[in-house]
C-alpha positions in Angstrom: -33.6 16.7 42.1 -35.3 15.5 38.9 -33.0 17.8 36.8 -30.0 16.3 38.5 -31.1 12.7 37.7 -31.8 13.5 34.1 -28.4 15.3 33.8 -26.5 12.3 35.3 -28.4 9.8 33.2 -27.6 11.7 30.0 -24.0 12.0 31.0 -23.7 8.3 31.7 -25.4 7.4 28.4 -23.1 9.8 26.4 -20.0 8.5 28.1 -20.9 4.9 27.2 -21.6 5.5 23.6 -18.9 4.5 21.1 -17.1 7.4 19.4 -17.9 6.0 15.9 -20.8 3.6 16.2 -20.7 0.6 13.8 -23.9 -0.2 12.0 -25.0 -3.6 13.2 -26.8 -4.8 10.0 -25.7 -4.9 6.4 -28.1 -5.8 3.6 -26.8 -8.2 0.9 -27.5 -8.5 -2.8 -28.0 -11.8 -4.6 -25.9 -14.9 -3.9 -22.4 -14.5 -5.1 -22.0 -10.9 -3.9 -19.1 -10.2 -1.6 -19.9 -8.3 1.6 -17.6 -6.5 4.0 -18.3 -6.7 7.7 -16.7 -5.0 10.6 -16.6 -6.7 14.0 -20.1 -6.9 15.4 -21.8 -6.4 12.1 -24.4 -8.8 10.7 -25.7 -9.5 7.2 -28.8 -11.3 6.1 -28.3 -14.0 3.5 -31.3 -15.2 1.6 -34.6 -15.4 3.5 -33.4 -17.0 6.8 -29.7 -16.8 7.5 -27.9 -14.1 9.5 -24.1 -14.1 9.7 -22.4 -11.9 12.3 -18.6 -11.2 12.4 -17.8 -11.9 16.0 -13.9 -11.6 16.2 -10.5 -12.6 14.9 -9.4 -15.6 17.0 -5.8 -15.5 15.8 -3.8 -13.7 13.1 -0.4 -15.1 12.1 -0.4 -13.7 8.6 2.8 -12.5 7.1 3.2 -8.7 7.8 3.3 -6.4 4.8 6.8 -5.3 3.8 8.2 -8.6 5.1 9.2 -11.7 3.1 8.0 -14.8 4.8 8.4 -18.5 4.1 4.7 -19.0 4.7 1.7 -16.7 4.3 0.3 -17.5 7.7 -3.3 -17.7 8.7 -6.0 -15.7 10.4 -8.9 -17.5 12.1 -12.1 -15.5 11.9 -15.1 -16.3 14.1 -18.7 -15.9 12.9 -22.1 -16.6 14.4 -24.4 -18.2 11.8 -28.1 -18.3 12.5 -30.5 -20.0 10.2 -34.2 -19.9 10.7 -35.3 -20.3 14.3 -32.3 -22.5 15.3 -29.7 -21.2 17.8 -26.7 -19.4 16.3 -23.8 -21.7 15.4 -20.2 -20.6 15.9 -18.2 -21.0 12.7 -14.4 -20.4 12.4 -13.2 -19.7 8.8 -9.5 -19.2 7.9 -7.6 -17.1 5.4 -4.8 -19.6 4.8 -5.9 -23.0 6.2 -9.0 -25.2 5.8 -11.8 -24.5 6.4 -12.1 -21.4 4.3 -15.8 -22.1 3.7 -18.8 -24.0 5.1 -22.0 -25.2 3.5 -24.9 -22.8 4.1 -28.4 -23.3 2.6 -27.3 -25.1 -0.7 -24.4 -22.6 -1.1 -21.2 -22.0 0.8 -20.2 -19.2 3.2 -16.7 -18.3 2.2 -14.2 -16.0 3.9 -12.7 -14.1 0.9 -10.4 -11.8 2.8 -9.5 -10.1 6.0 -8.1 -6.5 6.2 -5.9 -4.9 7.2 -2.8 -7.0 6.6 -0.6 -6.9 9.8 2.3 -4.5 9.9 5.6 -5.7 11.2 6.2 -4.8 14.9 2.7 -3.2 15.3 0.0 -4.7 17.4 -3.2 -5.4 15.6 -6.2 -3.1 16.4 -9.0 -5.6 16.7 -11.6 -2.9 16.0 -10.0 -2.2 12.6 -10.6 -5.7 11.1 -12.9 -6.0 8.1 -13.9 -9.5 7.0 -15.0 -10.0 3.4 -17.4 -12.9 3.0 -19.3 -14.4 0.1 -22.4 -16.5 0.0 -21.5 -18.3 -3.2 -22.1 -21.3 -5.3 -20.0 -24.3 -4.1 
């Protein structure tokens, strides 16, 4: 009976594990360095801030290989935690304001979001990579 329980437990844990696990933490260099985060990844900025890429709320950017009148916008959601305070939800945009928010005497800026949408193809939310910078204002 014990062998059966161990086998079933191992099978359940293996079935629930993602095929390609995403590291949850990324270290960052000095201020001004751009960092790329996949959905669910976090980065430590300075001594007390942690930024987590939560999701892409909306993406209306102009698809590649298409000529658009407007570039469109993607709204990217981050959790920003400083010190012992509760995490704050921050939405930064690629083509609208706000593109950046103040963070510990600097700014947290969304520098880019990849991939650019393709015409007629649904976006794969797990493929998004946000590029952020903790930069001078």
